[in-house]
C-alpha positions in Angstrom: -2.2 -0.6 12.8 0.7 -1.9 14.9 3.3 0.7 15.9 6.8 0.2 17.3 8.7 2.8 19.2 12.4 2.1 20.2 13.0 2.7 24.0 15.9 3.3 26.3 15.0 3.0 30.0 11.4 3.2 29.0 11.6 6.5 27.0 12.0 7.2 23.3 15.5 6.2 22.0 16.7 8.8 19.6 18.2 6.1 17.4 16.3 2.9 16.9 19.5 0.8 16.7 20.6 1.8 20.2 17.4 0.9 22.0 17.1 -1.7 24.7 13.5 -2.5 23.9 10.6 -1.7 21.7 7.1 -0.6 22.8 4.8 -2.4 20.3 1.3 -1.1 20.4 -1.8 -2.5 18.6 -4.3 0.1 17.7 -8.0 -0.4 16.8 -9.7 1.2 13.8 -10.6 4.3 15.9 -7.0 4.9 16.9 -7.2 3.6 20.4 -4.3 1.7 21.8 -5.7 -1.7 22.7 -2.5 -3.3 23.8 1.2 -2.5 24.5 4.0 -5.0 24.9 7.6 -4.0 25.5 9.9 -6.5 23.8 13.6 -6.9 23.9 15.0 -7.2 20.3 17.7 -9.5 19.1 21.2 -8.2 18.9 21.5 -5.2 16.5 23.2 -6.2 13.3 22.4 -4.8 9.8 19.0 -6.0 8.6 18.0 -7.9 11.8 15.6 -5.3 13.4 13.5 -4.7 10.3 13.1 -8.5 9.8 12.3 -9.0 13.5 9.7 -6.2 13.6 8.1 -7.5 10.4 7.8 -10.9 12.2 6.0 -9.0 15.0 3.5 -7.7 12.4 4.6 -4.1 13.0 3.2 -1.7 10.3 4.9 1.5 11.4 8.1 2.5 13.3 8.6 5.8 14.9 12.2 6.9 15.8 14.2 9.9 16.6 16.8 8.9 14.0 17.5 6.2 11.5 20.0 5.8 8.7 18.8 5.7 5.1 19.8 2.0 4.6 17.7 1.0 7.6 14.8 3.1 6.3 15.0 1.3 3.0 15.0 -2.1 4.7 11.9 -1.2 6.7 10.1 0.1 3.6 11.0 -3.1 1.8 9.3 -5.0 4.6 6.1 -2.9 4.2 6.8 -1.0 7.4 6.1 2.8 7.4 8.9 4.9 8.8 8.7 8.2 10.7 12.0 9.7 11.8 12.8 12.9 13.7 10.2 12.2 16.3 10.3 14.4 19.4 10.9 13.1 22.9 7.3 12.1 23.9 5.7 9.1 25.5 5.3 6.1 23.1 1.5 6.2 23.4 1.4 9.9 22.3 3.6 9.2 19.4 1.5 6.2 18.2 -1.7 8.2 18.6 -0.3 11.1 16.6 0.9 8.7 13.9 -2.6 7.2 13.6 -4.2 10.7 13.5 -1.7 11.9 10.9 -0.5 14.7 13.2 2.9 13.3 14.1 5.4 16.0 13.1 8.8 14.6 12.0 11.7 16.7 12.8 15.4 16.4 11.9 16.7 12.9 11.5 19.6 12.7 13.9 21.1 10.0 11.7 20.9 11.9 8.5 22.9 9.5 6.4 
């Protein structure tokens, strides 16, 4: 499992498209984070981030908010989407996603 969390100044960005980097974490079969790399994405334009994260072999993205078109683009790339994540450290979000305990809240980009 490879999880991406959008960041602003090192913390969860509430909208994936406004982030300055992504924490990309590889997880082993037991749910342990075996590596984390923070990567600066290409300029945000429609469709660019889903394709770029797919190239990074990301399997899941966790965001505070994301528009429905972006969610559809991620899904079409085989990337699972969780929106409405609470403001927690990226590692906690990834671990909760793996364990199936990540609670999604309101999508701040509910369009």
